[in-house]
C-alpha positions as CSV (number, residue, x, y, z in Angstrom):
1,Q,-69.2,-135.1,106.9
2,I,-71.2,-132.5,105.0
3,L,-69.1,-129.5,105.7
4,P,-66.0,-130.4,103.5
5,E,-68.2,-130.6,100.4
6,L,-70.0,-127.3,101.3
7,F,-66.6,-125.6,101.9
8,R,-65.1,-127.0,98.7
9,R,-68.0,-126.0,96.5
10,F,-68.3,-122.5,98.0
11,H,-64.5,-122.0,97.7
12,E,-64.7,-122.9,94.0
13,R,-67.2,-120.1,93.5
14,Y,-65.5,-117.6,95.9
15,P,-61.8,-118.5,96.0
16,N,-60.8,-115.4,98.1
17,V,-63.0,-116.4,101.0
18,N,-61.3,-118.1,104.0
19,F,-63.0,-120.1,106.7
20,D,-62.4,-120.2,110.4
21,L,-63.5,-123.6,111.7
22,Y,-64.1,-123.5,115.5
23,T,-65.2,-126.6,117.3
24,A,-67.1,-126.5,120.6
25,S,-70.4,-127.5,122.2
26,A,-73.7,-126.0,120.9
27,D,-74.1,-124.0,124.1
28,H,-70.7,-122.4,123.6
29,I,-71.2,-121.8,119.9
30,K,-74.6,-120.1,120.6
31,D,-72.8,-117.8,123.0
32,R,-70.3,-116.9,120.3
33,M,-73.1,-116.3,117.8
34,E,-74.7,-113.9,120.4
35,R,-71.5,-112.0,120.7
36,G,-71.0,-111.8,116.9
37,L,-67.9,-114.0,117.0
38,T,-69.4,-116.8,114.9
39,D,-71.6,-116.3,111.8
40,V,-72.8,-119.8,110.9
41,S,-72.8,-122.9,113.1
42,L,-73.5,-126.6,112.7
43,M,-75.2,-127.7,115.9
44,L,-76.4,-131.1,117.1
45,E,-80.0,-131.1,118.3
46,P,-81.8,-130.7,120.6
47,V,-80.9,-127.1,120.8
48,G,-83.0,-124.0,121.4
49,M,-83.5,-122.2,118.0
50,E,-85.7,-119.3,119.1
51,K,-83.2,-116.7,118.0
52,Y,-81.9,-118.4,114.9
53,D,-82.7,-119.2,111.3
54,F,-81.6,-122.6,110.2
55,V,-81.6,-125.4,107.8
56,R,-82.1,-128.9,109.3
57,L,-79.9,-131.4,107.7
58,E,-81.6,-134.5,106.3
59,R,-78.9,-136.9,107.5
60,R,-79.6,-138.2,111.0
61,E,-76.8,-139.2,113.4
62,R,-76.8,-142.5,115.3
63,W,-75.8,-142.6,119.0
64,V,-73.3,-145.2,119.9
65,V,-71.3,-146.4,122.9
66,V,-67.5,-146.1,122.5
67,M,-65.3,-148.5,124.3
68,H,-61.8,-150.1,124.3
69,P,-61.7,-153.1,121.9
70,D,-61.0,-155.4,124.9
71,A,-64.1,-154.2,126.8
72,P,-66.7,-156.9,127.6
73,L,-69.4,-155.0,125.7
74,A,-67.3,-155.0,122.6
75,R,-68.4,-158.6,122.1
76,L,-72.0,-157.5,121.6
77,E,-73.7,-156.6,118.4
78,Y,-75.4,-153.6,120.0
79,V,-75.8,-152.1,123.5
80,T,-79.0,-151.8,125.5
81,P,-79.8,-149.7,128.6
82,E,-79.6,-152.9,130.6
83,D,-76.0,-153.5,129.4
84,L,-74.9,-150.0,130.6
85,K,-76.5,-150.1,134.1
86,S,-73.4,-151.3,135.9
87,V,-70.5,-149.9,133.9
88,P,-68.8,-146.5,134.3
89,L,-70.1,-144.0,131.8
90,I,-69.0,-140.7,130.1
91,M,-72.1,-138.7,129.2
92,P,-72.4,-135.7,127.0
93,R,-72.1,-132.4,128.9
94,R,-75.0,-130.5,127.3
95,L,-78.1,-130.7,129.4
96,N,-80.5,-130.8,126.4
97,V,-78.6,-133.8,125.1
98,Q,-78.5,-135.4,128.5
99,S,-82.3,-135.2,128.5
100,E,-82.5,-137.1,125.3
101,V,-80.1,-139.8,126.6
102,A,-82.0,-140.0,129.9
103,S,-85.2,-140.6,128.0
104,W,-83.6,-143.5,126.2
105,F,-82.5,-145.0,129.5
106,G,-85.9,-144.5,131.1
107,D,-86.0,-145.0,134.9
108,D,-82.5,-146.6,134.9
109,F,-80.9,-143.2,134.2
110,K,-80.9,-142.1,137.8
111,R,-79.1,-145.3,138.8
112,L,-76.3,-145.1,136.2
113,N,-72.6,-145.0,137.2
114,I,-71.8,-141.7,135.4
115,L,-68.1,-141.1,136.0
116,F,-68.0,-137.7,134.3
117,T,-69.4,-135.6,131.5
118,S,-67.5,-134.3,128.5
119,N,-68.2,-131.6,125.9
120,L,-66.0,-133.2,123.1
121,S,-66.0,-136.7,121.9
122,S,-62.3,-136.6,121.3
123,S,-61.7,-136.1,125.1
124,S,-64.1,-138.9,125.9
125,S,-62.2,-141.2,123.5
126,V,-58.9,-140.6,125.2
127,M,-60.5,-141.8,128.5
128,V,-62.1,-144.8,126.7
129,H,-58.8,-145.8,125.2
130,H,-57.3,-145.9,128.7
131,K,-60.2,-148.1,129.9
132,L,-61.6,-145.6,132.3
133,A,-65.2,-145.7,131.1
134,Y,-67.6,-146.2,128.2
135,A,-68.7,-143.0,126.3
136,M,-72.0,-142.2,124.7
137,I,-71.4,-140.1,121.5
138,I,-72.6,-139.6,118.0
139,E,-71.3,-142.1,115.5
140,G,-70.2,-139.5,112.9
141,S,-67.6,-138.1,115.3
142,I,-65.6,-141.3,115.3
143,A,-65.2,-142.0,111.6
144,F,-61.4,-141.4,111.5
145,W,-60.4,-143.0,114.8
146,D,-58.1,-146.1,115.0
147,P,-60.3,-149.2,115.5
148,G,-57.4,-150.9,117.2
149,K,-57.5,-148.3,120.0
150,I,-61.3,-147.8,120.4
151,T,-64.4,-149.4,119.0
152,Y,-68.2,-148.7,119.3
153,R,-71.5,-150.4,119.3
154,P,-74.9,-148.9,118.3
155,L,-77.6,-148.4,120.9
156,H,-80.7,-150.6,120.8
157,P,-83.3,-149.4,120.5
158,A,-81.7,-146.9,118.2
159,L,-81.3,-143.3,119.4
160,M,-81.0,-140.8,116.6
161,A,-80.2,-137.1,116.4
162,S,-80.3,-134.4,113.8
163,S,-78.2,-131.3,113.1
164,V,-78.9,-127.8,112.0
165,L,-76.9,-125.3,110.1
166,A,-77.8,-122.0,111.9
167,W,-77.2,-118.3,111.9
168,K,-78.6,-115.5,114.1
169,R,-81.9,-114.1,112.9
170,Q,-81.9,-110.5,111.8
171,Q,-78.1,-110.3,112.2
172,P,-76.3,-108.0,109.7
173,F,-73.7,-110.2,108.0
174,G,-70.7,-109.3,105.8
175,A,-70.8,-110.2,102.1
176,A,-68.9,-113.5,102.6
177,A,-71.2,-114.8,105.4
178,S,-74.3,-113.7,103.5
179,K,-73.2,-115.5,100.4
180,F,-72.3,-118.6,102.4
181,I,-75.7,-118.7,104.0
182,A,-77.5,-118.3,100.7
183,F,-75.2,-121.0,99.2
184,C,-75.9,-123.4,102.0
185,K,-79.7,-123.0,101.7
186,E,-79.4,-123.7,98.0
187,A,-76.9,-126.5,98.3
188,L,-78.8,-128.3,101.1
189,N,-82.1,-128.0,99.1
190,S,-84.0,-127.3,102.2
191,K,-86.4,-124.6,103.3
192,T,-85.4,-122.3,106.2
193,D,-87.4,-122.9,109.3
């Protein structure tokens, strides 16, 4: 939700700059950054940041379970690990994120019915809409979906995640990317870690 405002304000300062928005998992984006194909990325933590400078976003994301509106768990106010033990699940594909989710489940994680993993919440949502499984995703990724086709419930206890805006450390950038990084650092009013 923060990117449109950053893009709009930067474009007002530098109207000749175009953006290339590319969506993928953090692992894939890090690979693109290593190969010089992506200058700046927005990545969901946990993610290894040894090679990157970054600004951590203050807004934290809440994990939720996405389901068909007719699903039995849709009647609940929130979803617990116990509620998810016997239903088919779609888990995030990234191993670092799976570790966070596994920690939330505790000992029950190894007994879950994980139908498959997915690297994009939109793909998981298609499966959810067709009543194949329940998906664990970040709430911010479903803001524009049709609630008549899928719904969600927050996890209890809450599981939260943060994001970072990152760029490769000691990477020579072009003028536009350099200005964008400086602008983001200023606009986000955060120190670089």
